[in-house]
N, C-alpha and C positions, 0 to 999 in steps of 0.2 A: 504494500500500500504506500503510495506516495503521500507524504505528510506535508500539508500546507498550513501555515499559521493563519488562523482566521480570527480577527479581532472581535471581542465582545462589543455589543452595542455601546457606543459612547467612547470607545477607545480611540486614541489619536494615532497619527502616523508614527510618532516617536515610540509608542508602546509596541506597535506592530514591528518596527525595525529592530527593537530590542529583542523581541521574541525570535525573530528570524536570525539575529546575530547569535543568540544563545543556542539555537539549533545547529548552526554552522560550527559553533564551538564544540558541541557534543560529537559531531561527525569528525572534526579534526582530532579530538581526543581518541576516538575509535581508531583512526589511522595511526596515531602515535602508539596506542596500546598494542596493536598488531605488530608494528615495527619493532618496538623495544622488547616485547615478549619473545619474538623470534630471535632477537639479538641475544637475549639472556639464554635461550635454549641452545644457541650455537656453542656456548661455552661448555656444554656437557657432552660434546662430541668427541672427536679424536684426541683432544687435548688431555683428557683424563688418562687415556692409555699411555701417552707420551710421558706425562708427569709421574705416573706410578712406575713405569719402566725405569725412568731415571733414578728412582728411589729404591731400585733393587727388587721390585715385585716380579715374581715369576709369571710365566704365561698362564699357568693354571690358577694362581691367586688372582691375577688380573681378570681372567675370564669369569671366575666365580663372582668377583665384585660387580662386574658389569651385568652378570646374570641376575644378581640380587635386585638391581635396579629395574631390569626388564620384568622380572616376576612381580615386583611391587606395582609396576605400571599396568600389568595385565590384571592383577587382583583388584586394583583400584578403579578400573574403568566403570563398572556398573555402580558401585557405591558413590563414586565421584559424580556421575550423572544424576543419581537420585538426590544427592545432597544439594546440588544446584537447583534441581526442580523444587525442593522443599523450602528454599530460601527466596522470599519474594524480591528482596532488594539484591539484585545480582552483583552489585559492586562489592558486597561484603565477601562472598566466596572468592571473587577475583582478587581482591586485595589480600586476603589470607594466603592464596596460592602464590602471589608474587612475593610476599614476605618469606614464604617457605622456600621459594626458589633462590632468593637472595641469601637466605641463611644456609642452604645446602651448599652454595658456592663458597661461602665463608668457611664452612667446615673443611672444604678441600684445601683452603689456604693454610690450614694448621698442619701439624705433623701427620704424614700419611699413614696413620695406623689403621688396622683393619676395622675397629669399631667406628672411627670417625668416617672413613670412606664408605663403609656400608650404610651408616646413618645418612650420609649425604645422598647416596644413591637411592635409598628408600624414600627420603623426603622429596627428592626431585621427581621420582616416579609417581608418587601420590599427588603431589602438587600439580603435575602436568595433567593428571586425570580430572582435576577440578578446573584448571585454567582453560582448557579447550572448550568444554561446554559452556563455561561462564562467558567467554567471548562470543560464542554463538548466540547465547541468550541476550546479551547486551546489544548485539547487532540487530536481532529481531525486535527488541524494544525500541530502538531508535528509528528503524526504517519501515517496520511492518512486513507482513508476509508477501505482499505484491511486489515490493522492491527488494526483497531479501536476496534474490539471485544476483542482481547487479551489485548490491552492497557486499556480498560474499566474494565476488570477483575482486573488488577493491581490497578487501581484507587479505586475500591471497597475494595480491600484488605487494602490499606493504610488508607482509610477512616475508616474502622472498627478498625484498630489498633489505629488510632488517637482518636477515640471515647472511646475505652476501656482505653487507657492510660490517657486521660483527666479525665475520670470519677474517676479513682483512685487518680490522682493528686488533683482534686477539692475536693474529699472526705477528703483527708489529710488536705487541706487548711481549710475546714469547721471545722474539728475536732480540729486541732492544733491552729488555729487563731480565725476565726469567720465565720459565714455564709456570712457576707458582703465581706470578703476577696475573696470568690469564684469569684465574678464578676471582681475584680481587676486582679486576675490571668487570667481570661477569656480574658480581654482586652489585657493583655500582650502577650497572645498567638497569637494575630493578628499580632504582629511584626515579628516573624519567618515565618508566612504565607506570609507576604509581601516580606520578603527576598527570600523565595522560588519562589514567582512569578517573581521577578526580575532576577532569574536564567534562566527563559525561554526567549529565544531570537527569534525574528521573522526571523532572518537569518537561523535558523535551521528548519524552517517549510518546508513542502512539497510544490511543485509547484502547485498553485491552478488551473492552466490550465490543468493539467493532473489528477486531483483528483476531490473531491466533490465540487459542485458549491457553497456550503456554505462558502468556503474559498476565494471566489472572492470578489472583492470590491462591496459594495451594488449597485453602479451605473452600474456595469457590468452584473447584473442579468437580465434575460429576462422575468421573471414571477413576478406576484404580490403576496404579502404575503398571501392573503386569498385563493389562489389557492391550498394551502396544504390541505384544507378541502374538496377538490374534490377527495381525496384518500379514498376509502371505508375502506381500512384496518386500517386507522387511527381511524375511528369511532368504528370499532370492538374492537381494542386494548384499546381505551379509556373506552368503556363500560365494558370490562373485568377488567380493572384496578379499576373502581368504585366498582365492585363486589368483587374483590380481597381485597381491603382495607376495605370494609364493613365487610368482614369476618375476616380479619387478625387483624385489629387495636384493636378490642374489646376482642380478645381471652385471652391475658395475664391479663388485668384488671379484667375480669370476674373470671378467675382461681384464681388469688391472693385474690380477694374478698371472694370467697368461702373458700379458705384455711385459711384466717384470721378469719372468723367466726367459723372455727373448731379449732382455736388456734394453727395452724401449719405453720404460716408464719413469722418466725423470720427474722431479718435484713439480715443475710447471705444468706437466701434462695432468698430473693428479689434481692440481688446483683448478685447471681449466675444466676438467670433467665435472667439477662441483659447481663452478661459477656459471658455466654456460646454461645449464638447465634453470638456474635461479633467474637469469636474465630473461630467458624465454617465458618462464612462468609469470614473471612480473609484466611482460608485454601482453601475454595472451589472456590472463585471468579475467580482467574486466570485460573483454570482448566475449569470452566464453560465458560469463554470467549473463550478459545481455542476450546472447543467442539462446541460452537455456530458457529464458523467460519468453522469448519471441517464438521459437519453434518447438520448444518442449525439452524436457530433461533427457529423454531416452536417446535421441540422436546424438546429442553432445556426449552423453555418457558412453555410448558404444564407440564413438570416434576416439575419445580419450583413452579408453581401455585398449583399443586396437593398436595404439602406438607401442604397447609393450611387446606383443609377439612380433611386430614388424622390426622393432629394434633388436630383438633377440636373433632373428633370422639374419639381419644385416651384420651383426657382430660375428656370426658364424662364417659368413662368406667374404667379409671385407675386414680382415685384421689390420692392425697397425695403429700407431698413436694418433695420427691426424684423423683418420676415419672415426676412431673411437670418440675423439673430442667433438667432431661434427655431429655424430649420431646421438650424442647426449642431448641435443636439442629436442629429440623425441621424448626424452625423460621429462623435459620441461613441459611438453604438451600434456603428458599423462598426469604430471604433478599438478598442473593448473586445474585440470578437470576433476581429479580426485579430491583436492583440497576444497573445491567449490561444491561438489556434489554430495559429499558425505553429510554436512549439516543441512544442505538444501533439501535433499530427499528425506532426511529425518524430519524436517519441518513439515513437508508435504504429508508424510505418513502419520503424523501426530496431530493433524488438523482437527481430528475428532476428540482425541483423549487429552492432548495438551502436554504430555510428558516428553517434550522435545529432548531434554538433556539426558534422560535415561536412554532414549533411542540412540543418541550420539555416543553414549558410553558403550552400548551394545555393539554398534558398528566399529567403534574404536577397539573393542576387544577382538572382533573378527580380524581387523587390520593387524593388531599386534600378534595374534596367533600365526597368521600367514607369514609375517616378517620373521618371527622367531624361528620357524622351521625351514625357511627358505634357504639360508646359507648352509644349514646342516645337510639338507637333502642334496643341494647343488654340489656341495663339497664332496659328498660320498660318490655321486655320479661322476664328477670330474676326476677324482682319484682313480677310478676304475675304467672309465671309458674315454676320458679326454674332454677338453674344453668344447670342441665342436658338438659333440653329443650332448653336453650339458646345455648349450645354447638351444639346440633343437628341442630338448625336453622342456626348457623354460618357455620356448615359443609355443609348444603344444599346450602347456598349462595356461598361458595367457590367452590363446585362442579359445580354450574351453570357457574361460571367463567371459569373453566376448559372445560366444555362442549362447551361454546361459542368459546373458542380458537380452540378446536378440530374441530368444524363444520365450522366455518366462517373465521378463521384467515388464510390467505395465508402465504406461505413461502416468506420472504422478503429479504433473502440473495441474493445479486447480483451475477450474473453468473461470475465465475472466468475466467479471461482472461488467456489463455494458452500462453506459451512462456516466454521469459526472462522478469524479473522484470524491471520496469522502474526505472531509477535513476534520482535524482534531483540535481540541482546545486544551492547552496546557493547564494543569491544575493550579 
């Protein structure tokens, strides 16, 4: 729903302009929240492995610590979504999650002992399970369901830009100061994220009575949380997500592993394979959001998922550093669509029940499960049959996800209401 400020009778132009300015402020705050949240999350990537390795951690100890964080993230998906659903003022769980992310980064600045590192990983995993649905809920509150698709495209753009900018900043900090400084900078990035969150005001939100039931107070909802699982399309989408991540998450590691064994994976190539998809995602996400609202979710979803098997096939037949870097643009396409579609389809499928964030948690769990098993399965196949066979297997898995969407996934875009757009009045 496009929100337009409508003055009450007797209001002057100055009051109308003030309300319009406040609404712009909230949207700018949402941009900043996405940018800096992604920037904070970038600090929990490869830098942890480097820092712990420099401090004498063995591969098994490192793998166990990372697995603890992954497990916490999987366990926390459904409870995190339910928590956000049960708190009416969505800034509260978002602020708590940001503080937890900053605190977990500070823990990594201390002596890298097992209790501190494990605690940091668990805090990060659980906070992420709350932060993702909280941002989705705040976005819906600001723009409404009819404009949700376009706004999610903007969210994805700013998150990609934040990720890329943070990777560059943290790389400079690691080179110029120390690997430990990375986590101090990461913790500091939580401060502007909190400032951006404070720019979002509840008075700028759409009227929940005229929009998605997820915006209503929890006591006003007529359905129970578990009723979202009665939607067949939710299960189809979740299964497709598992297959998508099973194919996608292992592609780059397998490609880089093969390139390294051939002596063709210098540091700038690795960096380029990460930066290129971020740029493509930032460019395409808003356009994909607009297209999903105009022609429907299903065509955009199928096209984005199809980029994964295509990329896997091309990796198999066109090896080399330069082709790998160029083909990573397809990763940007699939990332733009996936980042947009997960909360968007969750909102479509909870238009009746209102438990948007629980649905996002359920789909996030599916995504995490697929990614968790992807590298394990791909590694086993690669060790026994080689990289080319692994790419063909991943292409087949990705094609299965596309086929499932094509055959079983219905169009979820709500029917557009003809006539004048509804306007809302801030409280």
